[in-house]
N, C-alpha and C positions, 0 to 999 in steps of 0.2 A: 504494500500500500504506500503510495507516494505521500510524502509530507506536503503541507501547504506550500512551503518554499519550493519544493521540487515541482509541484504543479505550476506555480507562478513562473518558475524559471523556464518551463517548457512552453506555456501558453503565451508568455510575454516576449518570446524570442524576436529579436529585431530583424525585420526584413528590409533589404535594400530598397531605396526609393530615390526620387529625384530632388533637384534643387527647388527651393521655394521661389515663386515668381516675385517680381518687384512689388506688385500691388499687395502681396501678403506681408511685406516687411514694413515695420513702423518707420517713421521718418528718422528717428535717432539711429536705427540700425543701418539705414541707407547712408547716413552721413559717416558712420563708423566704417562702412565698407569702402569709402573713398580712401581711408587711411591704412586699411589692412594691407600687409605685405610691404610697407614702406618703413625704412629705418629713419626715424625722426630724432633730431637733437632734442635736448631738454626744452629749449625755447620753442621749437616747433610742436612738441607735445602739448605745451601750454596753449598754443594757438588752437590746436586740434580739439583739446578738451573744452575750450571756451566756445568753439563752434557747436560742439555737441550739447553743451549745457544751455546755450542761449541761441539756439538755432533760429527761432522766428524773428529775433531782433538782429542777430549778427549777420544773417544772409543779406541784409540790406544796408550794412555799414560801408562807408568809404574805407579805403586802405588806411587813411590817417586815423579815423575813428576806431577801427579795429586794433591798430597798433597801440593806441593810447589805452584802450580798455584792457588789453592783455598785458601791457607793460613791456612791449618790445619795440624795435625800430621798424620803420616802413620797409627797408630792404629785407628785414627778417621775414616779413609777411610775403614779400615777393619771392624770396627763396623757398619759403614753405610751399607756395603754390607750384613753383617749378619742380620741387621734389616729388610732387604728386602727379607730375606729367602735364600740367596746364601751362599755357603760354604766359600766364601772369595771373595776378589776383582777380582782375575783371572776369577772366574765363572761369576761375574757381567759383566766384560769386554767382555767375550765371548758372552754374551747375547746382549750387545750393538753393537758389531762390524757389524753383519748383517744389523742392522737398519741403522747404519752409512753408510754402503756401498750402501744401497738402496737410501739413501738421495743423495749421489753423483751421482748414476746412473740415478735417476729419475728427475734430474733438467731439466726442459724444456728449450732448447736453444731458442726457439721462444719467450718465455717470457722475457728472458734476452735481446734479441734484441729489444724488444718493449719499453724498459726503456730508452727513449730518454732524459728524464729530471726528476728532483726530484719530480715534481707533479705527473707524471705518475707512478713513483716508489711508491709514497705514496698510489695511488689508487690500485696498484698491491698488496701492503701489506694489504690493507683493504679487497681485494678479498680473500686473504689467511685467514684472520680472519673470514670472512663470510663462507668460506669453512669449517672451524673448527666448527662453529655453525651448519652448515648443517649436519656434521657428528654427532654432539652432539645430535641432535633431530632425527637422523635416527631411534633410538629406542625411541618411543614416550611414553613408559610406565612411565619413570621418570617425564617428564614434565607434563603428565596428572595427576599423583599423586600429584605433587606440586600444580597444579592448583586447584585440588579438595580440598586440605587442606587449601589453601589460601581462597577459596570461602566459606569454612565452618567457618573460623575465623571471628567472629563478636564481636568487630570491628577488622579490618585488619590494622596493622600499616605498613607504608612504610617509610623507613629511607634512607636518602642520605645526606652526609655532604660534604662541600667544593665543589670540582669539580664534585662530584656525584649528586649534587642537581638537575641538569637538568634532569637526568634519573629518579630520584625519582618523580619529579614533573610531568613528562610525564606519568609515570605509574599511579600515584595517580589520575591524571585528567581523564584518560581513565577508570580506575577501578571504579571510582565513578558512572559511567553510568551503571554498571552491578552489583555493590555490595552496600549494604545498608549503610555501615559505614566504610569509609576509612579515616585513620588518617595519615597525612603527618608530618614527623619529619625532619627538615632541619637544626636544630641548636643542637650543642652538649652540653656537660656539664650537669648542673642541669636541663636545659630545656628538654633535651632528656630523662633524668632519670625520671622526673615527668611524661612526656607523656607516657613512657613505662609502668610505674606503673599504671597509670590511664587506659591504654588500657587493661592491664591484669585484673584489678579490675572490668572492665566493661564486662569481659567475653572473651576477645581476647585470642587466642592461638598461633598465629604466627606473626612474623614480617618479612617482605621482605626487605632486605638491599642491597643497591648498594655501591660498594667500588672499585673505579677506582684509578689508581696511579696519584700522589703519595699518598700512603695510610696514612691517618691521625691517630695519636694516639687516638684522640677523637672518631673515628669510632670504634676502638678496645674497648675503654671504654664503648661505647654505647652498643655494642654487649654483653659485659660481664654484663652490667646492665640488658639487656633484658633477658639473661639467668638466672640471679639471681632472676628476677621477675617471672620466670616460663614460659616465652615465648619461643617457638621454633623458630629457625632462618633459613630462606632460604636466601642464599647469592649469589648475582651475582657479580662476580669479574673477574679479568684478569689472575689469577694464581691459580694453584691447591695446592700451598704450602704456608706456612706462618701462623702466629698466628691468622689472621682473619678467615682463613679456619678452623683452629682448634676449633674455637668457634661455627661454624655453624653446624646445623643438616644436611643441604643439601647445597652443593656448586655447582653452575653452572658457567662455565668459558666462557668468550668471550674476545678475545684480543682487545686491543685499538691500533689505528693507531698512531705511534709515530715518523714518519719520518719528520713531519713538526714542526713548532715552538710550536704549541699547539696540543695536542692529539685529535684524532677524534674517534667517538663512534658508527660507523655504526653497528658493530657486537653486542655490548651490547643492542643497540636499537632494533634490530631484535629479540634478545633473549627475551627482555622484552615484545615485541608484541606477541611472541609465548606463554609466560606465561599468558598473558591476554586472548589469545584465549583458553587456557586450562581452565582458570577460567570460561569463558563463556560456554564451553562445559560441565562443571561440573553441571550446573543447567540451561539447555536451556530455560525452562519456565520462570524462574526469569529473565534471560537475555533478552528474548523477551519482557516481560512486562515492564521492566525498560527502554529499548531502545525506546519502543513505547511511554512511558510516557515522556521521554526526548524530543523526536521529536515533540510531541504535544505541549509541553511547549515552545520549541524553535520556532515553527511556530506561536504560539499564540502571542508571544512577539516580533516576528520579529528579532531574533538574527542573522540570516544569510541572505545573499543576495539572 
């Protein structure tokens, strides 16, 4: 008799699908897509983040106004546009304006009316974050490839420091049921460095890292240590820009809820579960055998009610 987890692992198996169309992507995602794949300097990342955060206003600013608001020089804005492949800032602004107009036109009035209090607003924001993850996994090829690579890495290192510890612990706890050797790293500095070196020496090829805001410098140091050790990096984070993403071989983004006093992590949690599913799909026979072994041990020792 299959356990509930075994049934879910089988019935939820990810099937390959196609890319989402442009009209299915929200304006912020369409703006981020302009920056994906480009190596940006710190100043250029500030410009990009301002355009994402203030799209409906920024898309209509002059080069002088944009430079002043971001705190950079006008030539910096021109070089930023050129680094994205545009002839200049006017061409970039021309590309941004239809996206900004769609953002204004597409705001659902009903959703605004439902925001009677801050708690409801926080839930609405999380729904937006989950919608982003839904669009992210519309094309299943990437998540399936990541799951396959992580499943093949023995040992597999899972890293999460400070606020990201809970996500890393959840992932490692579940992954140990379907993977023979999962190593959890939740402390930075020399502890993380030693663990990463040991993982690589034991034959590991990948580290899965979680990095939620505020991003700690020790997380960046750990990613650089992983890279120097010869490990490849899959990163789950909240932004497509920044030095953490620059260190990753693959970066998957999931927004955090930031409307309450402490952030919430519904979207990163769902994304982590999707990666676990992809790992299970990569080797169904091993997954089935390990889940059966776990269930038998749990029943024998009476772990659960």
